[in-house]
BAKEKE-310859 format. One record per residue (C-alpha): residue in three letters; chain; x, y, z. Coordinates in steps of 0.1 Angstrom, whole numbers, plus 2048, in hexadecimal, padded with zeros to 3 digits. Example, Ala and Ser with C-alpha at 12.3 -4.5 7.8 and 13.67 -1.06 7.14 Angstrom:
2
+-----+----+-----+-----+-----+
|  aa | ch |   u |   v |   w |
+-----+----+-----+-----+-----+
| ALA |  A | 87B | 7D3 | 84E |
| SER |  A | 889 | 7F5 | 847 |
+-----+----+-----+-----+-----+
END
This chain:
56
+-----+----+-----+-----+-----+
|  aa | ch |   u |   v |   w |
+-----+----+-----+-----+-----+
| MET |  A | 800 | 800 | 800 |
| ARG |  A | 81C | 818 | 809 |
| ASP |  A | 82F | 810 | 7E9 |
| GLN |  A | 811 | 819 | 7D4 |
| ARG |  A | 80D | 83A | 7E6 |
| ASP |  A | 832 | 842 | 7E3 |
| GLU |  A | 830 | 83A | 7BE |
| ARG |  A | 812 | 850 | 7B9 |
| MET |  A | 823 | 86C | 7CB |
| ALA |  A | 843 | 868 | 7B6 |
| ASP |  A | 82E | 867 | 796 |
| GLN |  A | 81C | 887 | 7A1 |
| ALA |  A | 83D | 898 | 7A8 |
| ARG |  A | 84A | 88E | 786 |
| ARG |  A | 82B | 89C | 775 |
| SER |  A | 82D | 8BC | 789 |
| GLU |  A | 852 | 8C1 | 780 |
| LYS |  A | 84A | 8BB | 75B |
| ALA |  A | 82E | 8D5 | 75D |
| GLU |  A | 846 | 8EE | 76D |
| ARG |  A | 860 | 8E8 | 753 |
| GLU |  A | 847 | 8ED | 737 |
| ALA |  A | 83A | 90D | 747 |
| ALA |  A | 85E | 91A | 74B |
| LYS |  A | 865 | 911 | 726 |
| GLN |  A | 846 | 924 | 71B |
| ARG |  A | 84F | 943 | 730 |
| ILE |  A | 872 | 943 | 71F |
| LEU |  A | 862 | 940 | 6FC |
| ASP |  A | 84A | 95C | 704 |
| MET |  A | 866 | 973 | 710 |
| ALA |  A | 87B | 96B | 6F1 |
| GLU |  A | 85D | 972 | 6DA |
| ALA |  A | 857 | 993 | 6EC |
| GLU |  A | 87B | 99E | 6E7 |
| ARG |  A | 87D | 991 | 6C3 |
| ILE |  A | 887 | 9AB | 6A8 |
| PRO |  A | 875 | 9A5 | 687 |
| VAL |  A | 88D | 99C | 66B |
| GLU |  A | 881 | 9BA | 657 |
| GLU |  A | 890 | 9D1 | 670 |
| THR |  A | 8B2 | 9BF | 671 |
| THR |  A | 8B9 | 9BE | 64C |
| ARG |  A | 8B3 | 9E2 | 642 |
| ALA |  A | 8D0 | 9F1 | 62F |
| VAL |  A | 8DE | A10 | 640 |
| PRO |  A | 8ED | A29 | 628 |
| VAL |  A | 910 | A33 | 62E |
| ARG |  A | 911 | A58 | 636 |
| ARG |  A | 932 | A68 | 62E |
| GLY |  A | 935 | A8D | 631 |
| ARG |  A | 952 | AA3 | 62C |
| HIS |  A | 961 | A99 | 64E |
| GLY |  A | 95D | A73 | 648 |
| GLN |  A | 972 | A72 | 627 |
| ARG |  A | 997 | A70 | 62D |
+-----+----+-----+-----+-----+
END
């Protein structure tokens, strides 16, 4: 009887840990998506501005 109870508790602990890992993974993915910079903004060409002082 005690072995069954211990096994149920261990199984419940494993499920709880798995749920916590999945929740943490989702939080990390959500943070990464919030900080993501769209590729359109990272590939824009920036013109070279050379004035009189920049040419030597």
